[in-house]
C-alpha positions, 0 to 999 in steps of 0.5 A, a space after each residue: 797246835 790247830 788240832 789241840 785248839 779244834 779238840 778244845 784242848 789247851 796247848 802244852 809246853 814246847 821244848 827243843 831237843 836235838 833228834 837224838 835219843 839222848 836229846 829227847 831224854 834231856 828235853 823230856 826232863 826239861 818238859 816234865 820240870 815245867 809241867 809235872 803232871 803232863 800226861 802226853 808227849 809228841 816228839 819230833 822224831 822216833 829216836 827222841 820219843 825213845 828218849 822220852 820213854 827212858 826219861 818217864 821210866 827214870 821219873 818212876 812213871 810208866 808209858 802209856 799208863 802215866 805218860 803217852 808218847 807219840 814219835 814221828 818217822 815210823 821207824 818201827 823201833 821198840 823202847 828197851 823196856 819193850 814198849 812199841 812206839 805210836 808214831 806218825 808215818 809219812 811217805 819218805 820215798 815219795 818225798 825224796 823222789 819228788 825232792 830229786 825231780 825238783 832238784 833236777 828241774 831247778 838244775 835244768 831250768 833255773 827259773 823253776 817255780 816251786 809249789 808247796 806239796 802237802 804229803 799225807 801222814 798216818 798215825 800208826 797206833 802201838 803201845 805207847 799211847 792209850 785212847 783218849 777219853 
């Protein structure tokens, strides 16, 4: 939401799904019922984003010309209609490695102090979005 605020854009509605393709489609249907003119969706996972793409198609609209869709995970998956998902990539191997090291440290020393770690994210632009104007 902070990025939208910094860009001078109003935040849109938020709905929740279950991180599956079907959950993404159902969440998108609820989202479009709340905001029929919505022109972009950020989904919490690439699987949910695939469901959003399906719901957009079922509503007679197209991705990205009517609704831009962005996922999160960078699974490099393609929607059944051939649309390649724009997504946010994060360093899963590094995250898993650090989590394992933290777990070992916590087991060996129950007084371990945890510090927040911020990992870089990368927007991987593919065919489900168009440039913002």
